[in-house]
N, C-alpha and C positions, 0 to 999 in steps of 0.2 A: 411081183417085181418091186426092188427097193424104192424108197423115196427119192425123188430127184427134184431139181428145180424147174418149173415152168414159168416160162418168161415172155413179155412183149417189149418190143422197144418201138419208140414214136416220137414225133417231133411234137412240142408244144411249148408255150410260154418262151418262145424265143431260143430254145435249147433242146440238146438231146434228152430224152426221158426214157424211163423204162419201169416196169413193174414186174415183180416176181412172186411166186408162192410156192412153199413147201408142199408137194403133191406126190400121192403113191400112184400105183398103176391104174387103180380103180377110181381114181380122183379126178381123170382128165376133164370131164365135162364141167364138175364143179370148179375147177380151177380156171377153165377157160371162162366160165361164167364171172368168176370174180375179178379176173383180168379186165374183161369187157367193161364191168363196172367201174374199176379204176380209171380206165382210159375214158369213159364217158363223163366221169366227175371231174378230172382235170380239164376237160373241154368246158364244161360248165363253168368252173371256176375261172378259167380264162376269159369266159364270154363276160363275166361280171366284174372281173378285176384289171383287165388289160387297160392300160394308159395308150396303147398304140392302137387299140381298136376304136373308133370313133362311136360305135354303136353300143359300147359296153356301159354297164351301170356306172363304173368309175368315171368314164369319160362324161356321160351326162351330167353327173354330180359337179364335175370341174366345170363343166360349160354354165351350169347354172348356179355358180358359186353365190352365196348368200340367200338361197331361197332352199325351201324344202322339196326333196326330190324322193319320189317313190324307187325303192331298190330292191334287188333280189336280198334274200336272206344271208347269201354267201359274203355279200359286200357288207352288210351290217355286222356279220361276225366277224369279219377281217377287220374292220374299223374298231370294234372293241378291242381286240387283241392288240391292234396297234396303240391305242390311246393308253392301254395297260402297260405296253412295253415303253412307250414316252415316259410315263412316270417312273416305272422300275430302273431305266438307265440315265435319268435324271436329264433328259433332253438329248442326249448322245445319238439316240435313235429318234427320229422326226418324220411321220409320214408326210410333212407338208413341206418338204424340201423340193419338190417338182420345180417350182421357178427357179430356183438356184442351179438345179441339175440341169435344165435347158439352158439357162445363160452359160453354164460351163461348155455346152455343145452335145450334150446327151440328149438330143430333140427328137429322136426317132429310134426304131429298132437297131440295135447294135449294128447288124450286120449291114444296115443301110447308112450309117453315119458318114458324113463327108467333112473333110478337114476345114475347120475355121477357127479363129481366135475365138477366145471367150468374151462374153459381153457383161456388163454391169447387171446385177439384178436390182431394177428399180422398184423400189419400195418393199422388197419382200423382207420378211421377218419371221424368225422361229417361233413356234408354238402356236400357229394360227388356230383358232376354235374348231372342232369338229364336234358335232352332235348327232346323237341317234335319238329318235323319239321312243317312248315308253313301250310302245307297242312293236318296236323293231322292224318296221316296215318301210320308214323314211329316214333320210341323212340330210345334214346340211353343214356347210362349211362356211367360212367367212368370206365376204365379199372379196375378190382379188386373190385368194388363197386356191392352191392347187394340191392334188394328191398324188403321191407315187407308192403303190403298195408292193413294187415289184419283188423286192426280197421276201419281206414278210408274206407275201401273196404265195409265193413258190412254196413256202414252208406250210401256209394254210392249206394251198392245194395237195399237198403231198400228204398232210394228215386226213384231210377229207377223203380223199382216193384210197386210202388204209381202211378208213371207217367204212367206205363203201363195199372193198373187199370182203371185210368181216361180216357186213350185213348179207352180202350175197352167198357166202359160204360161212355161216355161223361156227362150224366146227374146224375151219382151216388151222393146220397146224403151225404156220408162220408165213409171213409175208412182209415185203419190202417194196417199198415206193422211192424212185430216185428221179427227181426233177433238176436235172443239171447241177448236182451236188448237194441239192436240200433232201434230205432222207427221213423218212418215216418208216419207222419198222417195228416188228412186233413177233413174238413167238420164236420158235427155233428154225434152224437150217434142216438141209435134208440129213445132214449127220447127226442131228439131235442136239447139236449145242448152241452158243450164240451167235448171232451174226458176225463176222469178222470184216471191220471196215478199214481199209488202209487209206492213210491222210498222206497225199502226196507232198514231197518237198519241192516246191516250185524253182528253187536254184538248182537243183539236180534232176535233170529229166529221168524218169525212170526210178528214181529213190524215194523211199518213203520216210516221212517224219515220225511215224508210229503207228501201231494197228489198235484199234478200238475194239472191244468185245462187248456186244451189247442184245439184250433180248427184248429191247422196247424204247419207246422215245423217239427223239428227233436230233437229227445232227444237221449242221449248216457250217459251211465255210465262207468266209468274207476275206477279200483281199484286193491288192491293189496291182498283181501281178498280170492280169489277163484282160481285164476290159478297160484298156487305155484307148484314149483318143486325143485329138487335139493337135496343134503342131508339133511335131516330131515325137508323137504319141505321148505326150509330157503330163497330160491330165488322166484322172481316174474318176471313176463314178462314186467316190465314197465322199460326200458332202458333209462336213464339219458344221453343224447347225450353229456353232458359235461364231462363225465367219461367213458363212455362205459360199464358201469355195472348197474345191477338192482338199481334204485333209492334208496337213503336213505330219502331224505326229502318227504313229501308229506302226504296227509290224507289216512284214510283207504279206503274211497271210495269218489268219486264225480259223480254227475249227472249234465249234462250240456244240457240247452235248447237253440235251435238257430234255424234259419231260414231254415237251411237244414241239414239232418242228416249227412252227411259227416262233415259238419262245426261243428256240436256238437261233433262229435268224436273226432276230431282233437284237439279241445280246452279241452275236458275232459281228454284226454291223457296229455296235457300241464298242467293242473292245478294237475293232479294227481302225479307229480312229483316236485311240487311247495309248499313253505313253506306258511304259512297263509298270511303273509304281501306281498308275491310276488302274491299270487293268488288274492288278493284283487285288487294289482294295474294291474294285468292282465285283470280284469274283466272292471275295471275302463276305462282301454285303449281300450276295445273291447265292447261297451255298447250295441253291438246287440245281446250280449249272457248274458245268467244268469247261475248262479249254485247253486246247494245245496250240501254243503260239509259235509261229516261225518268224523269228526276225530277220532284218535284212543282213547281219551279220551274226554268226555264233551259232550254237547249238539249240535247236527248238526244246521248249519247256513247256511243262504241264502246270495249269492253274486249277485247284480244286480237288476233288475225288474223281481224277480222270480215269476211266476204265481201260487202261493201257495193258495190253497183253504183257505179262512179265517177260516172256523169251524174246520179246523184241527190244532190240538195241536201238536208240534213237541214232539216226543218221547224221554225222556232222557234215557240215557245208565244206564241199571241195576247195 
């Protein structure tokens, strides 16, 4: 039997998720073992990183702000990635925006949100201290601070799930994990080539802004077109750390390609609140990433060495 895509779909981290592996006819048992490992790893990451689960390690850390808290290694690793990203994005990505996000109205899982006007963020400031001890088993945040690892946590979980699949099946030919649009991928498709990732144009249902060709790394999309809430759905979840409010500058959506899914997510967040000029400067300063930007008006454009299919023509806005 020729190679095919063996796939599972499931619900996790507040969104629709899937994992897939390239498998031949004799590989079914190994493929299913790898997919089971991916599902289990996503569940473990959610148990450590969710701000909506009061028993998660992240929730315990937020409740005990100001004190050292014993936490799972997954939270330690995610925090280190988040702190590195805060420096790399010059603060445009900041994991400590949770008080501002809650004040804006995003105070529970998105599907459970109730309409209410935004509140003031009393005493909140960007850049609160986050520490991990040298042994990597405890973490501490400033008293009064609170963390949200939603986006970068999904990217981290996708990468961990991909690693779990490769551990479960060391010779697997190719695999992909999709956590609500945060992708971690490796190897080849059943056809033997790179993975083809279509980036949707949110302004035109069914249209694409471009097609990416990738054999590894991570992809993440951030935008203000879907997760809207508040009076008349006028607010979105992209907090500008400089103001503590939903960002005003920024494109409708941006998709970032990077070597790691968590890195892609953090830079997508930063670019999603940046002006076109700042976005270009950011990608120049971070040549390890590339981006496909969908503006509110006009044609999508690429930044950096974007692996777009040459035969794909960018779709103009209707």
